[in-house]
Structures are given as structure tokens and as C-alpha cells.
N, C-alpha and C positions, 0 to 999 in steps of 0.2 A: 144456875150454879154460880156460887160466889167465886171471886178471883182466888186462884190457887196460891197458897202461901208456901207449900212444900212441893218440891220436885222429886220424884223418884226416877232417876236418870236411866235406870236399866231394870224396869219393873218385872220383866219375866211374867210369871204367873201370880205375882203378888203374894208369894208364899208366906212372908212373915207379917203381913198386914192383918190386923184383927178386923178391920173394916175395909174390904177390898174395893169399896166404892167411896172412900172418904172424900167429902167435898173440899177438904182443905188441900188435897193432893192433886197433882197433875202427874199422870203415869205415862212415861216414855220408854220406848224400846225401839231397837232397830228391826224388829220382826213382828209379824203376826203369825199365830200358829194355833191350829185346833187339831188335836191328835188324841188317840187313845194309847196309853203306855202299855207295856208288856204285861203289867199286872191288872189291866182293865180300867185303871183310873183315867179320867179325862184330863188332859192338859190343855189349858187355854191361855195363850199370850195375846192379849187384846189391849194394847196401850191406847191412851187417849190421843197420843201423837206418835207417829213413826218417825224416828230421827236417830242419828248416830251420836253417841255420847262424846265423840271427839270433835264434833262441830254442831253445837246446840243452836237451834233457831230462836234464841231468847235474847233479849237485850241484857246489858250488864246490870247487875244488882237487881234481879227480878224476883228472887225468893228468899224467904227467911231461913229456910232449911232445905238442904239437898241430901237425898239419901243416894249413895253410890255403891252399888252391889254388882260390879262388872263380872263377866265370865272369868272363871278362875282355872279352867282346864285347858291344858295344852294337848293331852293325850286322851281323846275320846273319839270314838267313831262318828263320822259325819251324821249318820242316821241313828246313832245310839240313843237310848232314853236319857242318858246323862247330857249329851249334847242338846237334845230337844229341851230338857228341863232348865239347864244352866247356861247353854251357849258355849262357844269355844273361843279361845284366844288364837290369834294368828302368830306368824313367826316374828312380827315386830311388836310383841306384846308389851315390852318395856316402854317403848314410845307411845303406844296406844293408851296404856294406863296413865302415863305422865300427861298426855294430852287431854285424856278424860278428866283427870284430877284438876288440871288447869281450867278446863271448861266449867266444872262444878264450882270452883272458886270464883270464876268470872261472873256466873249468874247469881251468886249469893250476894245478899245485901251486906253492907259493912256490919260487922259483929255477928253475922249469920253463922249457923251451925252446919257443918258437914259431917254426916254420919257415914262412915265407910265400913263396908262389910267384906271380909276376905276369908276364904277357906284356903288353908295352905297344905292341901293334900298333894299338890304338885309344885307349887312355888311357895317359898317361905315368906312370911310377913316381913322379915328383915330385908329381903330382896325387893319387895314392893315399896317399903319405906325409903330405900335408897333411890329407887326409880322415880318417885314423886317428889323427893327432896323437900318435905314439909314435916314439921314436928307436930305430932298429935298432942292434944290436951291429956287425954286418958283413954283407956280401953282395957279389955280383958286380955290376959296372956296365958290362960290355962288350957284352952282347948284348941282344936284345929281350926275352928271358925272364930274369927276375931271381929268384934265390933269396936271401932276406933272413932274418937270424936275429935274433930278439928274446929277451929273458929277462924273466920276470915278477919284479919286485922283491919282496922279502920281505913287505912290508906292503901291496902293491897288490892291489886286488880283481880 
């Protein structure tokens, strides 16, 4: 396997990846899970590395791109299919997201790209942008699920 150029910091079941075994990517999540959902579908969360997005085990400036799709749900039963599929946020979610965003920027190479995915079913994108205190380059604003792009400035940690 070649050295990974892309980090998926909260890969979950790799739902949005066309190639779920892409050699350019390192898949990270804080959990491993194999389950059958209520509709009979298999759910597999099988990261390359088990680690917390708030404290990543990588050196500064390690990746050209980071994909950050953290849990977006506050209200979901612990054993619900939603919690299994997407994970859940804790009571300190603002600080967790802020720290996760900092870590994503830290492991990005200068001029690297951060792709941030957020679903605002329970928390608005404006609340998230206030919590992370970084200005995006561009993204969509029309649906509940947002893809927002950031770039690490040359001198930024």
C-alpha cells in the first residue's frame, strides 16, 4: 500500500466513498462495529486505524487532504440505527467539533484541503461555523447536508 495522501478522520461505514478501499486514503474512526440494521442491511465500521478525531496520532502536515464528517446527532438512542450508522455527539459537542477541526488542520500540509461534511438536522451549520471559527472557501447552502471546503493557509498550524 502506498503512503496515504488523504485522511478520512471519521470514516464510519465509508458511505460516500465510491472506492471504499481507496489506496490514497487512510480511514480512521473511534469505533469498530459490525451489525445488521433493522432493515436487514449490514453495517460495517472497519477503520484502518482506531483513533479519536480530537487527538489524532499523526505528525503535523501529514496529509494533502482531510475529510471531516463527524457525528451530527445529539438526540439519537444509544442503540438506535441512527447512532450506529452516524455516531452521536456528547454534551461538549461544540468543544469536540472545534478540537476535531483544529486537529484536521494540524495534520494537513500547507495549502492542503479540508472537506467538511455536516447534516443540520439537529444543529445548524451556522452554529458549527461559529464553533470552529474558520472561514470556508465554498460549499453548498441548499440542503440539510452541507459539503464545505477549507484550505490551510501556508503559515497556519
